[in-house]
N, C-alpha and C positions, 0 to 999 in steps of 0.2 A: 501495497501499500502506499501511496506516496504523497496523494493528498487527500487531506477532511475537510470536510464540509462541515459546519455548525449553522444550526437556527437561530436566531436568537433572543426570542418572547421562548421561557419558560423551560429554556435548556440554558444559554449564559445566563440570561437575567430573567427571575422573576415578572410577571404582569401580573395585573389587579383593574381593571375600569372600575370597578368599584370603590376604589379613592377615588376616582375624579367624581364622580356620581355623589358621595359622600361630600364632597367637600362643593359640592355644589347646589345641594337640596336645602339649604337654607334660603335659596338664591329663586324659586319657583314652585309653583304649586302640583309640577308635576311627582311619580312618586317616583325614586329607583328603573324599579322596571321598566318604568311606560319612555324612560331617558334612556335607557341600554338599547330596547326596541325598537323603538325609530333613529338609531344610529348603530351602534352596534352589531346588529339584526338583518338590515338595509343594505341598501346598493348602494349608501353614502358611504360609507365605512373601504365596501370592492373598491372605488370611485377615487378614494381619497389616496387607496393603498398602489392604485396606478399607475397616481401623478398624473391623472384625469382632471384635479380641480386642487384648488391654486391654497397654502393652506391660510391667507386671508377670507379669500371667498367659501373656505367647509367652516372659521371660526362665525362668520357674520350668517352662513344656514345653519348652524346648530342655536346659534345666540339666538336666531329665530326661533327652532324649531321646538327650544328648549323653554323659550319664552319668561328668560332669565333677566336680570333685577342686576344683576353684577357685569362689569367694565371685563372688554375683550380682551383686555391682559390675565387675569385673575380667572377668565375659563382657559387660554392656553398652557395658562402656568397649570392647572385642576389637569389638564386631558397629557400633557406633558411628563407631569410626577409620578409615575406609576410603577416604577423598576427599585427593583432592589439586587443581589447578586450572588450569583447560584453558586458558592462554595465550592461547591463536586464540579463543576464542571473551569469556572474558571482557574480553580491550582491544577487542574490538571492540563491547559492549554500551554501554558512556560514551552512545561514539558514535553510532547507534543509538537512545538515547533522548534528545538532540536533537531527532529530528520525529519519533519514532514514538512508538504506547505500546507496550512490552515485558510480558512475561506471562511465569509459570512455570507450565509442566504439567507434571508428576512423577508417575509412578507410583513410591508410597513408601512411607517407615512414621513412627510418632512417633520412632522411636529414631534413624531415620534427620536425618528434616525436625532436629530438634532441634538434630545436632551440624550440618550445614549450614548453619543458618540462620545459628548464632555465626559456623563457620571462613569462610563468604563473607558475609559481614554485607556489606564494602566495595561490593561488585559486585550483592549483592539491595537495593542501595538505589537502583538505575537502573529496581526492576522499579514496573509499576504496580499488581501483584497477581501474589496466588501459588494456583493450583490445585492440592489435594496430592488422591491418591487415599484415601491414612487420613482425609480431612478432610471429602469429596464421598462417604467411600461406593461409587467408584465407578473403574475402573480404564481405562485405552490396553489395548483401540483402542476398545472400547465406545461409542458414537454418545454413549449423554449425557456421557458425560466430556468430549465435545468443544463439546458443547451447551451445558457449564457458560463454558468460555469465550470460548467466546463471547459470553455474557451481560455479561462482564468486557471484552470487545474494545473494544465501541465504535464500531464498523469494522462493512459488511457481509461474510459470509463472503470475497464475492472479493477484499473488502482485507486481507483475514489471511495468514499467512505463519505458520505451521506448521513448527520446527525438530527432527527427532529422528531417535533411529541407530536406529531398526528399522522394517523396511519397512511392518511393519504396521500401525507407530502414523501411517505416513504415511498410508497407505489411508485408516485411520479418521478422521483429519482431511480429506484431499476429501475421503469420501463421505459429510461434509457441506459440504461445498464452498471449506473452505480452500484457500492453494495448501501445499506440501508442499516443502522439501528435506532429503532424506535425507543425512545430516551424516556424514561419512568426517572424518579431521584432515589436514589442511595439502590441500585438496582446491579452496581457492579458494571458502568459503561466503560473504564480500564480497562476490565476483566473481557466484555465484550471488543471493546476493539484489536487486543490483543489475538483473540479468537478469530481475527479476518487479517491477521501478521504487521498490526500497525506496530510499531516501536514505542510501547508508554517507558 
């Protein structure tokens, strides 16, 4: 194995949209469940993560959807601040980077990626490249996303491992010939990588 590609959300870092909704709850008559359904369960998030809507326009649309009484700046900070490090993976990445190319392959948007690029700068410094859906205009599990990762991998598909918490995304990675690991916390990621021939 030459290249390991990591998802970001719930792999490198945990995220919780509930933190956003709780911060904004005092500024709307909508329930957190209604707020979640109107954005995170709909086509708006898909468009934002594909880069087809700019952050400013997204914030204005969400501000209206959620009938918020706070300002746009507070909304943006509330949306952005949802991440916490996953020590199991963050501690493993520098060890893997000694012998392997490391890439990030994430469905994300401009607000979130701006936040985690700063918050996780130390661990991201070990990565050789970042493949972010909003920058390339395509999301996992579309095959084009994984083909884009492959252009940066400098390896044959059979020499690449994709680590993601969603089975649909791992199926997409395997569809172009990558090896795949469905990540679950504390289920021996290092051992699973070793079993595929990764030097840990």
